[in-house]
C-alpha positions as CSV (number, residue, x, y, z in Angstrom):
1,M,54.5,-155.6,101.9
2,R,56.7,-155.2,98.7
3,L,60.4,-155.1,98.9
4,S,60.2,-151.4,98.1
5,T,58.4,-150.7,101.1
6,R,60.2,-152.2,103.5
7,I,63.4,-150.5,102.3
8,A,61.8,-147.2,102.5
9,L,60.4,-148.2,106.2
10,V,63.9,-149.2,107.1
11,A,65.8,-146.0,105.3
12,G,63.2,-143.6,107.2
13,T,63.7,-145.3,110.5
14,V,67.6,-146.1,110.0
15,V,68.8,-142.7,108.5
16,P,67.3,-140.6,111.6
17,V,69.0,-142.8,113.7
18,L,72.4,-142.9,112.2
19,L,71.8,-138.8,112.2
20,V,71.2,-138.3,115.7
21,A,73.8,-140.5,116.6
22,S,76.4,-138.7,114.6
23,G,75.0,-135.2,115.8
24,W,75.2,-137.1,119.9
25,V,79.3,-137.4,118.6
26,L,79.1,-134.0,117.4
27,V,77.8,-132.2,120.1
28,T,80.4,-134.2,122.2
29,L,83.1,-133.2,120.4
30,V,82.1,-129.2,119.6
31,G,81.5,-129.5,123.9
32,K,85.3,-130.2,124.6
33,D,86.4,-127.5,122.1
34,L,84.1,-125.2,123.7
35,R,85.4,-125.9,127.4
36,A,89.3,-126.2,126.0
37,Q,89.1,-122.7,124.2
38,A,87.4,-121.4,127.7
39,D,90.4,-123.4,129.5
40,Q,92.6,-121.5,127.1
41,R,90.8,-118.0,127.9
42,L,91.1,-118.3,131.8
43,A,94.9,-119.6,131.4
44,A,95.4,-116.8,129.4
45,R,93.6,-114.0,131.4
46,A,95.0,-115.6,134.5
47,Q,98.7,-114.1,133.6
48,S,97.3,-110.4,133.5
49,V,94.8,-110.9,136.6
50,A,97.9,-112.1,138.7
51,V,100.6,-109.4,138.3
52,A,97.3,-107.0,139.4
53,A,96.7,-109.5,142.1
54,R,100.5,-109.6,143.5
55,G,99.9,-105.8,143.9
56,V,96.9,-105.7,146.2
57,L,98.9,-108.0,148.1
58,R,101.4,-105.7,148.5
59,A,99.4,-102.6,149.2
60,T,97.8,-104.7,151.7
61,L,100.9,-105.5,153.5
62,H,102.2,-101.8,153.2
63,D,98.6,-100.7,154.9
64,R,98.5,-98.4,152.3
65,P,94.3,-98.1,152.0
66,R,94.8,-95.7,148.6
67,A,96.7,-97.8,146.9
68,E,95.2,-100.6,147.9
69,Q,91.9,-99.7,146.9
70,A,93.8,-99.0,143.2
71,R,95.4,-102.0,142.7
72,Q,91.6,-103.5,143.3
73,R,90.5,-101.3,140.6
74,K,93.1,-102.5,138.5
75,L,92.4,-106.3,139.3
76,F,89.0,-105.6,138.6
77,T,89.6,-104.0,135.3
78,A,92.3,-107.0,134.4
79,A,89.3,-109.6,135.1
80,L,87.1,-108.0,132.2
81,D,84.3,-110.5,131.5
82,V,85.4,-113.3,134.0
83,G,85.1,-113.8,137.8
84,V,87.9,-113.2,140.1
85,R,88.3,-114.1,144.1
86,L,91.2,-112.9,145.5
87,T,92.0,-114.3,149.1
88,G,95.2,-113.0,151.5
89,P,96.1,-111.5,155.2
90,G,93.6,-108.9,154.5
91,G,90.5,-110.8,153.4
92,T,88.9,-111.7,150.7
93,V,88.0,-109.6,147.5
94,M,85.4,-110.4,144.8
95,D,84.1,-109.1,141.6
96,G,82.3,-110.5,138.1
97,P,80.1,-113.7,138.0
98,Q,81.1,-116.2,140.6
99,P,79.0,-118.8,142.7
100,T,77.3,-117.0,145.4
101,A,76.7,-119.9,147.3
102,P,79.6,-121.1,149.8
103,V,80.9,-124.4,147.8
104,P,84.3,-126.0,147.5
105,L,86.7,-124.2,145.6
106,P,89.6,-126.3,144.1
107,E,93.2,-126.0,145.0
108,A,95.7,-124.9,143.7
109,G,96.4,-126.6,139.5
110,T,97.6,-125.9,136.5
111,R,94.2,-127.1,134.7
112,P,90.7,-125.6,135.2
113,S,88.5,-127.9,137.4
114,T,84.4,-127.7,137.1
115,V,82.0,-126.3,140.0
116,R,78.6,-126.4,140.3
117,S,76.1,-124.2,142.2
118,Q,72.5,-123.7,142.1
119,G,71.9,-125.5,138.7
120,Q,75.0,-123.8,137.0
121,S,78.1,-124.7,136.3
122,W,81.6,-122.9,135.8
123,R,85.1,-123.3,134.9
124,V,87.5,-122.7,137.9
125,L,91.2,-122.1,137.9
126,A,93.6,-121.4,141.0
127,V,96.6,-119.6,140.7
128,P,98.8,-119.1,144.0
129,V,100.1,-115.4,144.4
130,N,102.7,-114.0,146.5
131,G,102.8,-110.1,147.0
132,G,107.0,-110.3,147.6
133,G,106.8,-111.3,151.7
134,P,106.1,-114.0,154.1
135,G,102.6,-112.4,155.0
136,A,101.7,-111.2,151.4
137,R,100.3,-114.9,149.9
138,G,97.1,-115.1,148.7
139,M,95.3,-117.5,146.5
140,L,93.3,-116.2,143.5
141,W,90.6,-117.8,141.6
142,L,89.0,-117.2,138.5
143,F,85.8,-118.1,137.4
144,S,83.9,-118.8,133.7
145,P,80.6,-119.5,133.1
146,D,79.3,-122.5,130.9
147,T,76.3,-120.7,130.3
148,A,77.5,-119.7,126.4
149,R,78.8,-123.4,125.9
150,E,75.4,-124.7,127.4
151,A,73.3,-122.7,124.7
152,Q,75.3,-123.2,121.9
153,L,75.2,-127.2,122.6
154,G,71.6,-126.5,122.7
155,L,71.5,-125.6,119.6
156,V,73.6,-127.8,117.9
157,R,70.9,-130.1,119.5
158,R,68.2,-128.8,117.9
159,R,69.4,-128.6,114.5
160,V,70.4,-132.0,114.6
161,L,67.1,-133.5,115.8
162,T,65.4,-131.1,113.2
163,V,67.6,-132.0,110.4
164,A,67.0,-136.3,112.1
165,L,63.2,-135.2,111.8
166,L,63.1,-133.9,108.0
167,A,65.6,-136.1,107.3
168,A,62.6,-139.5,108.1
169,P,60.5,-138.7,105.0
170,L,62.9,-137.7,103.0
171,A,65.1,-140.8,103.0
172,G,62.2,-143.2,103.3
173,G,60.6,-141.5,99.7
174,I,64.1,-141.7,98.5
175,G,64.4,-145.2,99.4
176,W,61.2,-146.3,98.0
177,L,62.4,-144.8,94.7
178,L,65.6,-146.3,94.5
179,A,63.9,-149.7,95.7
180,A,61.4,-149.7,93.2
181,R,64.2,-148.7,90.9
182,A,66.3,-151.8,91.3
183,A,63.1,-154.1,91.8
184,R,62.2,-153.4,88.2
185,P,64.6,-156.4,86.9
186,L,62.8,-158.4,89.4
187,R,59.4,-157.7,88.8
188,R,59.8,-158.7,85.4
189,L,61.6,-161.7,85.7
190,Q,58.9,-162.7,87.9
191,Q,56.2,-161.6,85.3
192,R,58.1,-164.1,82.7
193,A,58.1,-166.9,85.0
194,G,54.8,-166.5,86.1
195,G,53.5,-166.8,82.2
196,L,55.0,-169.9,82.5
197,D,52.5,-173.0,81.3
198,P,54.1,-176.6,81.5
199,H,51.0,-177.7,79.9
200,T,51.3,-175.8,76.7
201,G,54.8,-176.9,76.2
202,A,58.7,-176.8,77.8
203,A,58.8,-174.7,80.3
204,R,61.8,-172.0,79.3
205,L,62.8,-168.9,80.7
206,E,64.2,-166.2,78.9
207,H,66.5,-163.7,80.9
208,T,68.4,-161.1,79.7
209,P,71.3,-160.2,82.2
210,T,70.6,-157.2,83.9
211,G,74.0,-156.6,85.8
212,I,72.2,-157.1,89.2
213,T,74.4,-160.0,90.7
214,E,71.4,-161.3,92.6
215,V,68.8,-161.2,89.8
216,D,71.1,-162.8,87.3
217,D,71.8,-165.7,90.2
218,L,67.9,-165.9,90.6
219,A,67.2,-166.2,87.4
220,R,69.7,-168.7,86.4
221,T,68.5,-170.8,89.5
222,L,65.1,-170.7,88.1
223,Q,66.3,-171.4,84.8
224,T,68.4,-174.8,86.2
225,F,64.9,-175.6,88.0
226,L,63.0,-175.2,85.0
227,T,65.6,-177.5,83.3
228,R,65.4,-180.0,85.6
229,Y,61.5,-180.1,86.0
230,D,61.2,-180.3,82.3
231,E,63.6,-183.5,82.4
232,Q,61.7,-184.8,85.5
233,A,58.8,-184.4,83.5
234,A,60.0,-186.3,80.5
235,R,60.9,-189.2,82.6
236,T,57.8,-189.2,83.9
237,V,55.9,-189.5,80.4
238,E,58.4,-192.0,79.5
239,A,57.6,-193.7,82.8
240,L,53.9,-193.7,81.8
241,A,54.5,-194.6,78.0
242,S,56.5,-197.6,79.2
243,A,53.8,-198.8,81.7
244,R,51.2,-198.4,79.3
245,S,53.1,-200.2,76.7
246,F,54.0,-202.9,78.9
247,S,50.6,-203.7,80.0
248,A,49.5,-203.4,76.4
249,A,52.1,-206.2,75.1
250,A,51.5,-207.8,78.2
251,S,47.5,-208.5,77.4
252,H,48.6,-209.2,73.9
253,E,51.1,-211.6,74.4
254,L,49.8,-213.6,77.3
255,R,46.4,-213.7,76.0
256,T,47.2,-217.0,73.9
257,P,49.0,-219.0,76.3
258,L,46.5,-218.3,79.0
259,M,43.9,-219.1,76.6
260,S,45.3,-222.5,76.3
261,M,46.0,-223.0,80.0
262,Q,42.4,-222.6,80.5
263,T,41.8,-224.8,77.9
264,N,44.0,-227.7,79.5
265,L,42.7,-226.7,82.8
266,D,38.9,-227.1,81.7
267,I,40.2,-230.8,79.9
268,L,41.9,-232.0,83.2
269,E,38.2,-231.0,85.1
270,A,36.2,-232.3,82.7
271,F,37.5,-235.5,81.8
272,Q,38.4,-237.1,85.6
273,D,38.9,-240.3,84.4
274,L,41.5,-239.1,81.8
275,D,44.3,-241.5,81.1
276,A,47.7,-241.3,82.3
277,A,49.3,-240.6,78.8
278,D,46.8,-237.5,78.2
279,R,47.2,-236.2,81.5
280,A,50.7,-236.2,81.5
281,E,50.7,-234.5,78.0
282,T,48.3,-231.8,79.5
283,V,50.5,-231.6,82.7
284,H,53.0,-230.5,80.3
285,D,51.7,-228.2,77.7
286,L,51.0,-226.3,81.3
287,R,54.0,-226.2,82.4
288,H,55.4,-225.3,78.6
289,E,52.9,-222.7,78.9
290,H,53.6,-221.4,82.6
291,A,57.6,-221.3,81.5
292,R,56.9,-218.8,78.5
293,L,54.7,-216.7,80.5
294,L,57.2,-216.3,83.3
295,G,59.8,-215.9,80.7
296,L,57.7,-213.4,78.5
297,L,57.1,-211.2,81.7
298,V,61.0,-211.2,82.7
299,M,62.1,-210.0,79.1
300,L,59.0,-207.3,78.8
301,R,60.3,-206.2,82.1
302,A,63.8,-206.1,81.3
303,L,62.8,-204.3,77.7
304,A,60.7,-201.4,80.4
305,Q,64.0,-200.8,82.5
306,G,66.5,-200.2,79.4
307,D,63.8,-197.9,78.4
308,L,64.0,-196.1,81.3
309,V,67.5,-196.6,82.3
310,E,69.3,-192.7,82.6
311,A,72.9,-192.2,82.1
312,E,73.7,-192.0,86.0
313,S,73.4,-195.5,85.8
314,F,76.8,-196.1,83.4
315,E,80.0,-197.6,84.9
316,V,83.1,-198.5,84.0
317,I,82.5,-202.3,83.8
318,D,85.4,-204.7,82.7
319,L,83.7,-206.7,79.7
320,A,85.8,-209.6,79.7
321,E,85.0,-210.4,83.3
322,L,81.2,-210.0,82.8
323,A,81.2,-212.3,79.6
324,D,83.2,-215.4,81.8
325,E,80.2,-214.6,84.6
326,A,77.0,-215.1,81.7
327,A,79.2,-217.7,80.2
328,A,79.2,-219.9,83.7
329,D,76.1,-219.3,84.5
330,L,75.0,-220.8,81.4
331,R,77.4,-224.3,81.9
332,R,75.4,-224.5,84.8
333,R,71.8,-224.2,83.0
334,Y,72.7,-226.4,80.4
335,P,75.3,-228.7,81.3
336,A,75.7,-230.6,78.2
337,A,76.1,-227.5,76.1
338,E,79.5,-226.6,74.5
339,V,80.1,-222.9,75.6
340,V,83.5,-221.6,74.8
341,V,84.5,-218.1,75.5
342,D,88.2,-216.2,74.0
343,S,88.9,-212.8,75.2
344,S,91.8,-210.0,75.6
345,P,92.2,-209.0,79.2
346,G,92.0,-205.1,79.5
347,L,88.7,-204.3,77.4
348,T,86.8,-202.2,79.4
349,L,83.4,-200.4,78.6
350,H,81.4,-197.3,80.5
351,G,78.4,-198.9,80.2
352,W,74.7,-200.3,82.4
353,R,76.2,-203.3,83.7
354,P,72.8,-204.9,83.8
355,G,71.9,-204.5,80.3
356,L,75.2,-205.8,78.9
357,R,74.6,-208.7,81.5
358,S,71.2,-209.1,79.5
359,M,73.0,-208.8,76.1
360,L,75.5,-211.3,76.7
361,D,72.9,-214.1,78.1
362,N,70.4,-213.7,75.8
363,L,73.2,-213.6,72.4
364,L,74.3,-217.2,74.3
365,T,71.2,-218.7,75.1
366,N,70.1,-218.1,71.1
367,A,73.3,-219.5,70.0
368,L,72.7,-222.5,71.9
369,V,68.7,-223.1,71.5
370,H,68.5,-222.2,67.9
371,G,72.0,-222.3,66.7
372,R,72.3,-226.3,66.6
373,S,71.3,-228.6,63.3
374,A,71.0,-232.4,63.0
375,G,73.0,-234.2,64.9
376,T,75.4,-231.6,66.5
377,G,75.0,-230.8,70.1
378,A,74.3,-227.1,71.5
379,Y,77.7,-224.9,71.3
380,A,78.0,-221.4,71.6
381,A,81.6,-219.5,71.1
382,L,81.9,-216.0,72.6
383,S,84.5,-213.8,71.8
384,L,85.9,-210.3,72.8
385,R,88.7,-208.7,70.4
386,P,89.9,-204.8,70.5
387,A,88.3,-203.7,67.2
388,D,91.5,-202.1,66.3
389,E,92.4,-205.2,64.4
390,D,89.7,-204.6,62.3
391,A,90.9,-201.0,61.7
392,S,88.2,-199.2,63.4
393,P,88.4,-198.5,67.7
394,G,86.6,-200.0,70.2
395,I,85.6,-203.7,71.2
396,V,83.9,-206.2,69.2
397,L,81.9,-209.0,70.5
398,R,81.0,-212.4,68.4
399,V,79.0,-215.2,69.5
400,D,78.9,-217.8,66.9
401,D,76.8,-221.3,66.9
402,R,76.8,-223.8,64.4
403,G,73.4,-224.1,63.4
404,P,71.6,-223.8,60.3
405,G,72.3,-220.0,60.6
406,V,70.1,-216.7,59.4
407,P,69.1,-215.6,55.7
408,P,70.2,-212.6,54.8
409,R,66.8,-211.1,53.7
410,R,66.0,-212.1,57.5
411,R,68.7,-210.8,59.7
412,E,66.7,-207.3,60.1
413,E,63.4,-208.9,61.4
414,V,64.8,-211.4,63.8
415,F,65.2,-208.2,66.3
416,R,61.5,-207.7,65.8
417,R,59.3,-207.7,69.0
418,F,57.9,-211.3,69.7
419,H,59.3,-212.3,66.4
420,R,60.2,-216.2,66.7
421,R,59.7,-219.4,64.6
422,P,56.6,-221.5,65.5
423,D,58.3,-224.3,67.3
424,S,60.8,-221.4,69.5
425,P,60.7,-222.5,73.2
426,G,61.4,-218.6,73.6
427,S,59.5,-215.8,74.2
428,G,60.3,-213.3,70.8
429,L,61.9,-210.8,72.8
430,G,65.2,-212.2,73.4
431,L,67.3,-210.6,70.5
432,T,64.8,-207.7,70.8
433,L,66.7,-206.9,74.2
434,V,70.1,-207.4,72.2
435,A,69.2,-204.8,69.7
436,Q,67.7,-202.5,72.4
437,Q,71.1,-202.9,74.5
438,A,73.3,-202.1,71.5
439,A,71.1,-199.0,70.7
440,L,71.7,-197.4,74.4
441,H,75.3,-198.1,74.6
442,R,75.9,-196.9,70.6
443,A,77.1,-199.8,69.0
444,E,76.9,-201.4,65.8
445,L,74.7,-204.9,65.8
446,R,75.2,-206.9,62.6
447,V,74.2,-210.6,61.8
448,L,76.7,-212.4,59.5
449,D,77.0,-215.9,58.3
450,G,79.6,-218.3,60.9
451,P,82.7,-219.0,60.8
452,E,83.9,-221.2,57.5
453,G,80.2,-220.6,56.6
454,Q,78.6,-222.2,58.9
455,G,76.1,-221.1,61.3
456,A,75.4,-217.6,62.7
457,R,77.5,-214.9,64.3
458,F,76.3,-211.8,66.1
459,Q,78.4,-209.1,66.3
460,V,78.4,-206.4,68.3
461,T,80.6,-203.1,67.8
462,F,81.3,-201.0,70.7
463,P,82.7,-197.2,70.1
464,A,86.0,-196.4,71.9
465,G,86.4,-194.9,75.3
466,H,83.7,-195.0,77.9
467,P,82.6,-191.2,78.2
468,R,80.9,-190.6,81.6
469,Q,78.2,-189.1,80.2
470,P,77.3,-191.0,77.2
471,A,74.7,-189.9,74.6
472,L,71.7,-192.5,74.8
473,P,69.2,-192.3,72.2
474,A,66.7,-189.7,72.3
475,H,64.2,-192.1,71.9
476,R,63.1,-195.5,73.1
477,D,60.1,-196.9,72.8
478,W,61.2,-200.6,72.5
479,L,57.7,-201.3,74.4
480,A,55.9,-199.2,72.2
481,D,52.8,-200.4,70.3
482,P,54.0,-199.6,66.3
483,A,50.8,-198.4,66.0
484,D,51.5,-195.2,68.4
485,L,54.6,-194.4,66.9
486,D,52.9,-191.5,65.2
487,R,50.9,-190.9,68.4
488,P,53.1,-189.3,71.1
489,A,51.1,-189.0,74.2
490,N,53.1,-185.9,75.1
491,P,52.4,-182.7,72.8
492,A,55.9,-181.6,73.6
493,D,57.6,-184.6,72.2
494,R,56.0,-184.7,68.1
495,E,59.1,-182.7,67.2
496,D,60.8,-185.6,68.2
497,R,58.9,-188.2,66.9
498,S,59.5,-186.4,63.2
499,A,63.2,-187.0,63.9
500,G,64.7,-189.0,60.8
501,P,66.0,-192.6,61.1
502,A,69.3,-191.1,62.1
503,D,67.9,-189.7,65.1
504,R,66.3,-193.3,66.0
505,P,69.2,-195.8,65.9
506,Q,67.2,-198.6,67.3
507,G,64.1,-198.5,65.0
508,F,65.6,-200.9,62.4
509,H,63.8,-203.3,64.1
510,K,60.2,-202.0,65.3
511,E,56.9,-204.0,63.1
512,H,55.7,-201.6,60.7
513,P,51.9,-202.3,59.6
């Protein structure tokens, strides 16, 4: 049932009920007013009638029949349209409208009372009368019928009912017209909302304020809901893209180690009498490839988490404390390595704790594994300093090693996915994770020469402050196949894909065909 029809039915029902209730109150008030007028008329008439009644009693006391008759006519004339009954020593005289059946009459009083007889009601006023002597006392009653008052009240009741019956369809029609007009903005809003198609693009609800609070509030609620729907749809698309990229990257990169492991397993199965040295070498290769597989899966999982992390996961982090934890874990893994940490206290950053810890772990591990030269042991030096010492606000993170360094022409490609030296034991994703986290935290990542020209220095400069709602990169595709960069799965992303390099700060390390 339409809202306008419901309002019309309500109006057609409520308005007559209100009219009947108001009419009942009106009839009650009118009845009280009419009764008060009748009582005033009785009281006024009693003053003149009482004078004539005293004359009748005096005539009766002196036994003057003619005078008594004359006084009675005067009494009846003074009564006019009200009934009168006088009771005295000589009996009772009465005239005019009054109850015929014997009914109990009220005693003397200052106000009239009601007496009912044969289905009729009367207003009665009792007045004591003194004719001027001990034997000339009597009681005078004046009667006024309620017939006229009841007729007037009945007329008012009939008119109220008539108006209520006529008001029912009229109120329903007017209510329907007003409700239909008031619901017009709501119908327009429903048509706009019904015309949205999330399959053809982002769901956007255009609404012009109507001045109707409920409709405008509903429109804002729908706009908020659709915005959240778009955000969730985008997150779902990103999650699916990350899952596809994860499976594609894992399939591509795991193929070679799995084939190598299969070859070694075939060798162990085919040559049961393989000598101990060859068997040990084959088992060592299997363990090496197994460790590489595990490391690759861990790195791919970390990249997928970085692609899907949201701003709600960011918190205020003590970067110096996090660096100490990473260095302590590294020393346990590499007991013979020299790990030096030099940090200033109180350096806080609003960031993603797992991502920053992954950045520190990979920078330190890269320094120990790749940053060593012949005749030197594993060494990594981590420093944290406020960036204002370098005339730029923020925090500067540096990791130095004593290796051969990174040539300037190769300082960009070291961050590419799966880029590693032939003799590298890693997965080729450690520095990619570093670049990803630098992009997520809007930090500047550079590769420089180490102190005094020896080794390499990886420097990350974090911006000043820690906003509660960090601006994450608009496009995150660290797991995506480079060939898919220009083929977005979601048509709504095509506009974002066409953004320039400034809008894709992490794109510098991508592999390009």
